[in-house]
C-alpha positions in Angstrom: 29.2 2.6 -17.7 30.5 5.6 -19.4 30.4 7.4 -16.3 32.0 4.6 -14.5 34.8 4.4 -17.3 35.5 8.2 -17.7 36.2 8.2 -13.0 38.4 5.4 -14.1 40.2 6.9 -16.7 41.1 10.3 -14.9 43.1 7.8 -12.4 45.6 8.4 -15.7 45.6 11.5 -16.1 48.4 14.2 -15.7 51.5 11.8 -16.3 54.4 12.7 -18.3 55.3 11.2 -21.9 57.3 9.5 -20.5 56.0 7.7 -18.0 53.5 6.3 -20.6 57.0 5.5 -22.9 58.1 3.1 -19.7 55.2 1.8 -19.4 54.7 1.0 -23.3 58.2 -0.7 -22.4 56.5 -2.6 -19.5 54.3 -3.7 -21.3 56.3 -5.5 -24.0 58.7 -6.6 -21.0 56.0 -8.2 -19.2 53.6 -9.7 -22.2 57.1 -11.5 -24.0 57.8 -12.9 -20.3 55.8 -15.7 -21.4 58.3 -18.3 -21.0 58.0 -17.8 -16.8 54.4 -19.2 -16.1 54.9 -22.5 -18.6 58.9 -23.0 -17.0 58.4 -25.6 -15.3 55.9 -27.7 -17.9 59.1 -26.7 -20.4 61.7 -28.1 -17.4 58.9 -31.7 -16.9 57.5 -32.1 -20.0 60.2 -31.2 -23.2 64.1 -31.8 -21.1 63.0 -34.7 -18.6 63.9 -33.4 -15.2 62.1 -34.3 -12.1 59.8 -32.4 -9.5 63.6 -32.4 -7.4 65.2 -30.9 -10.0 63.0 -28.8 -11.1 62.6 -27.8 -7.7 66.3 -26.3 -7.1 66.2 -25.1 -10.6 63.3 -22.9 -9.8 65.4 -22.2 -6.5 68.1 -21.1 -8.8 65.2 -18.4 -10.9 64.8 -17.2 -6.9 68.3 -17.1 -5.7 69.2 -15.1 -9.7 65.8 -12.7 -8.3 67.5 -11.7 -5.1 71.2 -10.2 -6.6 69.7 -9.6 -9.6 67.4 -7.3 -7.6 70.7 -6.2 -5.2 72.9 -5.3 -7.6 70.2 -3.7 -10.1 69.8 -0.9 -7.0 73.7 -0.9 -6.8 74.2 0.0 -10.5 71.1 2.4 -10.5 72.9 4.6 -7.8 76.3 3.8 -10.2 75.5 4.5 -13.4 71.6 5.7 -13.7 68.7 3.4 -14.0 68.5 4.3 -18.0 71.8 1.7 -18.7 70.0 -0.3 -15.8 67.5 -0.6 -17.9 68.9 -0.7 -21.5 71.6 -3.7 -20.3 69.0 -5.7 -18.3 66.8 -6.0 -21.2 69.1 -6.6 -24.0 71.0 -8.6 -22.2 68.2 -10.8 -20.3 66.7 -11.0 -24.3 70.1 -12.4 -25.2 69.3 -15.2 -22.4 66.2 -16.1 -22.5 67.0 -16.3 -26.5 70.2 -19.0 -24.8 67.8 -20.7 -22.2 66.9 -23.1 -24.7 70.1 -25.1 -25.9 71.1 -25.5 -22.0 69.9 -29.3 -21.2 72.1 -30.4 -18.3 71.0 -29.9 -14.4 73.7 -27.8 -13.9 73.8 -25.7 -16.8 69.9 -24.7 -17.1 70.4 -23.8 -13.2 73.5 -22.1 -14.1 72.0 -20.6 -17.2 68.0 -19.7 -15.5 70.1 -17.8 -12.4 72.1 -15.7 -14.9 69.4 -14.7 -17.2 66.4 -13.7 -13.7 69.8 -11.8 -12.3 69.6 -9.6 -15.5 66.3 -9.4 -16.1 64.9 -8.6 -12.0 67.8 -5.4 -12.6 65.1 -3.7 -13.9 62.7 -3.7 -11.3 64.8 -1.3 -9.0 65.6 1.0 -11.6 61.8 1.3 -13.1 60.5 2.3 -10.0 63.7 4.9 -10.0 62.9 5.9 -13.2 59.5 6.0 -12.4 60.4 9.0 -9.6 62.5 10.9 -11.7 59.9 11.7 -14.8 57.4 12.3 -12.4 55.7 15.8 -10.5 56.3 14.9 -6.7 52.1 14.6 -6.6 52.5 12.3 -9.5 54.7 9.3 -8.5 52.3 7.4 -6.5 50.4 7.0 -9.8 52.8 6.8 -12.2 53.9 3.7 -10.3 50.5 2.4 -10.7 50.3 2.7 -14.0 53.7 1.0 -14.3 52.2 -2.1 -11.9 49.1 -2.0 -14.9 50.9 -2.4 -17.4 53.3 -5.4 -16.0 50.2 -7.1 -15.3 48.6 -6.3 -18.9 51.2 -7.8 -19.8 51.5 -11.2 -17.7 48.0 -11.2 -17.9 48.4 -11.1 -22.3 51.6 -13.1 -22.4 50.4 -16.5 -20.8 47.8 -17.0 -23.3 50.0 -15.9 -26.5 52.4 -18.8 -25.1 50.1 -21.1 -24.4 49.3 -21.1 -28.0 52.8 -20.7 -29.4 53.8 -23.9 -27.5 50.5 -25.5 -28.4 50.3 -24.3 -32.3 54.4 -24.6 -32.7 56.5 -25.5 -29.4 58.5 -25.0 -26.9 62.0 -23.7 -29.0 59.8 -20.7 -30.2 58.4 -19.6 -26.7 62.0 -18.5 -26.2 62.7 -16.9 -29.3 59.6 -15.0 -29.5 60.4 -13.7 -25.4 64.4 -12.9 -26.0 63.3 -11.0 -29.0 60.9 -9.1 -27.4 63.2 -8.0 -24.4 65.5 -7.1 -27.0 62.4 -4.9 -28.8 61.9 -3.0 -25.7 65.0 -1.8 -25.3 65.4 -0.4 -28.1 62.3 1.3 -28.0 63.6 2.8 -25.2 67.6 3.6 -26.3 65.9 5.9 -28.8 62.6 7.0 -28.2 63.2 8.1 -24.5 66.6 9.5 -23.3 67.8 9.9 -19.8 67.3 12.9 -17.2 69.8 14.8 -17.1 70.6 16.4 -13.6 72.6 20.0 -12.9 74.9 19.1 -11.1 75.2 22.7 -9.3 71.6 21.1 -8.6 71.5 21.6 -4.1 71.6 18.3 -2.7 68.8 17.7 0.2 70.5 16.6 3.9 69.2 13.3 4.5 68.4 13.0 8.6 68.3 9.3 9.5 65.6 8.7 12.2 64.6 5.2 13.6 66.6 2.2 13.7 67.6 0.1 10.3 64.7 -2.8 9.6 67.2 -5.4 10.7 66.6 -3.7 14.8 62.4 -3.1 13.4 61.0 -6.3 15.6 57.6 -4.9 14.6 59.4 -4.5 10.5 61.0 -7.9 10.4 57.6 -9.9 11.0 56.1 -8.1 8.7 59.0 -9.4 6.6 58.6 -13.0 7.4 55.5 -12.8 6.8 55.9 -11.8 3.4 58.4 -14.5 3.0 55.7 -17.2 4.1 52.8 -15.1 2.2 55.3 -14.9 -1.1 56.2 -18.5 -0.7 52.6 -19.7 -1.5 51.8 -17.4 -3.9 54.4 -18.4 -6.3 53.3 -22.2 -6.1 50.8 -20.6 -8.8 53.2 -19.7 -11.3 55.0 -23.8 -11.1 53.6 -25.9 -9.2 49.8 -24.8 -10.6 50.6 -25.4 -13.7 51.2 -29.1 -13.5 48.2 -29.7 -11.2 46.0 -27.7 -14.6 47.7 -30.1 -16.4 48.8 -33.8 -14.3 45.3 -33.7 -12.5 42.8 -31.3 -14.9 44.2 -32.4 -18.1 44.3 -28.8 -19.3 46.5 -28.2 -22.4 49.2 -25.2 -22.6 46.1 -23.4 -24.5 43.9 -23.9 -21.5 46.3 -23.2 -19.3 47.5 -20.0 -20.8 44.0 -19.1 -20.9 43.1 -19.3 -17.0 46.1 -17.5 -16.5 44.6 -15.0 -18.2 42.7 -14.5 -16.1 44.5 -13.0 -13.4 46.0 -10.8 -15.3 42.9 -9.5 -16.7 40.5 -9.4 -13.1 43.8 -6.9 -12.2 43.8 -4.7 -14.9 40.1 -4.6 -14.7 39.5 -4.0 -11.0 42.0 -3.8 -9.0 42.3 0.4 -9.3 38.6 0.4 -8.2 38.5 -1.8 -5.6 41.9 -0.2 -4.1 40.1 2.9 -4.0 37.3 2.0 -2.0 39.3 0.3 1.0 40.5 3.6 0.8 37.9 5.1 1.1 36.4 3.1 3.6 39.7 4.1 5.5 40.8 0.2 6.1 43.9 -0.3 7.8 47.0 -1.4 6.1 47.5 -4.5 7.8 44.4 -5.6 7.5 43.8 -5.5 4.2 47.5 -7.8 4.5 45.7 -10.0 6.6 42.8 -10.2 3.8 44.4 -10.4 1.2 46.5 -13.7 3.0 43.2 -15.3 4.2 42.0 -14.8 -0.1 44.8 -16.5 -0.4 45.1 -19.4 1.4 41.1 -20.6 0.6 42.2 -20.7 -3.5 44.4 -23.1 -2.4 41.4 -25.3 0.3 38.7 -24.5 -2.7 40.8 -27.0 -4.9 40.0 -30.0 -3.5 36.2 -29.7 -2.5 35.6 -30.5 -6.3 36.8 -32.5 -9.5 34.8 -30.1 -10.8 37.4 -28.4 -13.8 35.1 -25.4 -13.1 36.8 -24.9 -9.4 39.7 -24.2 -10.8 38.1 -20.3 -12.0 37.2 -20.5 -8.4 41.0 -20.3 -6.9 42.2 -18.4 -9.4 39.6 -15.6 -8.9 40.4 -15.5 -4.8 44.0 -15.6 -5.4 43.4 -12.7 -7.7 41.3 -11.4 -5.3 44.0 -12.2 -2.5 46.5 -10.0 -4.4 44.7 -7.4 -5.2 44.2 -6.2 -2.0 47.5 -7.6 -0.5 49.8 -6.1 -2.7 49.1 -2.9 -2.7 48.4 -2.2 0.5 51.3 -4.5 2.2 53.4 -2.0 -0.5 51.9 1.0 1.1 52.2 -0.9 5.1 56.0 -1.4 4.5 56.6 2.6 3.7 54.6 3.4 7.0 56.5 1.9 8.5 59.6 3.2 7.6 61.5 6.0 9.7 62.6 9.0 7.3 65.6 8.6 5.9 65.2 4.8 5.5 62.8 3.4 3.2 65.6 2.8 0.7 67.2 0.6 3.0 63.3 -0.5 4.4 61.9 -0.7 0.8 65.3 -3.2 0.2 63.9 -5.4 2.8 60.8 -5.5 1.6 61.9 -6.3 -2.2 64.3 -8.9 -0.5 60.6 -10.6 1.0 59.7 -12.1 -2.8 63.0 -13.1 -4.8 63.6 -15.3 -1.0 60.0 -17.2 -1.7 61.2 -17.6 -5.0 64.3 -19.7 -3.5 62.6 -21.1 -0.7 58.5 -21.7 -2.9 59.4 -23.8 -5.5 61.3 -26.2 -4.4 59.5 -26.4 -1.4 56.5 -27.3 -3.9 57.7 -29.4 -6.1 59.3 -31.3 -3.1 55.6 -31.8 -1.3 53.8 -32.8 -5.0 56.5 -35.0 -5.2 56.2 -37.1 -1.7 52.7 -36.1 -1.0 50.8 -35.6 -4.1 48.8 -32.3 -4.9 45.7 -32.3 -2.0 47.7 -32.7 0.9 49.7 -30.2 -0.8 47.3 -28.0 -0.3 46.2 -28.3 2.7 49.7 -27.3 3.8 49.6 -24.9 1.8 45.8 -23.4 3.4 47.5 -24.3 7.0 50.7 -22.6 6.4 49.0 -19.5 5.6 46.2 -19.7 8.3 49.0 -19.6 10.5 50.9 -17.0 8.8 46.7 -14.8 8.6 47.2 -15.4 12.7 50.7 -13.5 12.6 49.1 -10.8 10.1 46.6 -10.5 13.2 49.3 -9.9 15.9 50.9 -7.1 13.6 47.9 -5.0 13.4 47.3 -5.5 17.1 51.3 -4.6 18.0 51.4 -2.0 15.7 47.9 -0.6 17.2 50.0 0.6 20.4 52.0 3.3 18.2 51.4 6.4 18.2 51.8 6.1 14.5 49.1 3.8 14.4 46.3 5.5 11.7 48.9 5.4 9.3 49.4 1.5 9.1 
């Protein structure tokens, strides 16, 4: 066991002090983002909105994410990642505190859009910061540490959120969420200084090869696969908590504990699992396929039994799919990007998840409202099987490429 622990820890040695600080700030931010898993429950039970209305509000969430990611990336190029991160955390914190005071449908839609716009401008900036504070050979491991901090925060956040709702109320959740974001901004401002780059430093001339992502058939097929997969995946953070409460009668603290399983398993298992899959040289496209298959199974298993324990099985299947699919689909996106176009390719890849939020929450809520939870899980399963077939087609298409070994 000691040898296994030492091997796990060795993956994160040699990273800079700044990366560890960014990871700490990210952990505080993500652990504090405990509102998100309970947002649909809050909108239904506390604000009294209908499921279709909640679907539209969550679509506003997706639009805010899409716009925030795009603007955050542009601002990062213009004013630097440091300012973007600090402003995103501080203003986003104020926004989360203010959301609780909105009552009408249209004001909540606008409020959610603005808050998530501010919060998600953080995403492109944090990964640019990873590149700035890392040696070239450590960039991948630095990103892995940030991802670990995100998942550790997301695993603890729902547990704390569920306890806060059960012991106090929903309003306390918004105050704590907002204040933790502002604390993270203050920590970053006072502890981490922006990296200064010499103006005399020669700039590398970038030669663009290949075609833009929108003209790359294989990449756009991959984009469609990611959007469809994302639409199903995000049901676990909007529709699924309602299923837990309305069908299995779980309280908010138990729902938080169930969501904790996802983050905890990722923190403990993902790095060793990915390392093993890389050692057996699994194709990135095939790993993406298996990620989709396990997500599909996580939905269909819910219809096999009324036993509450099946919820844990479903959560574990979804988590396994995420651990396999997410890192390898990210690596596949990078490997498909030609030299000089990685920024635009990864921008399109990031947009797939934002589009999933725009479409997914709304469609999921309306499906449940019209056909019930059981039929919705059947729809999710069959759609994902179709997406998995598309992933196999993509694999066969990429096999014809001279660069197939990198896919």
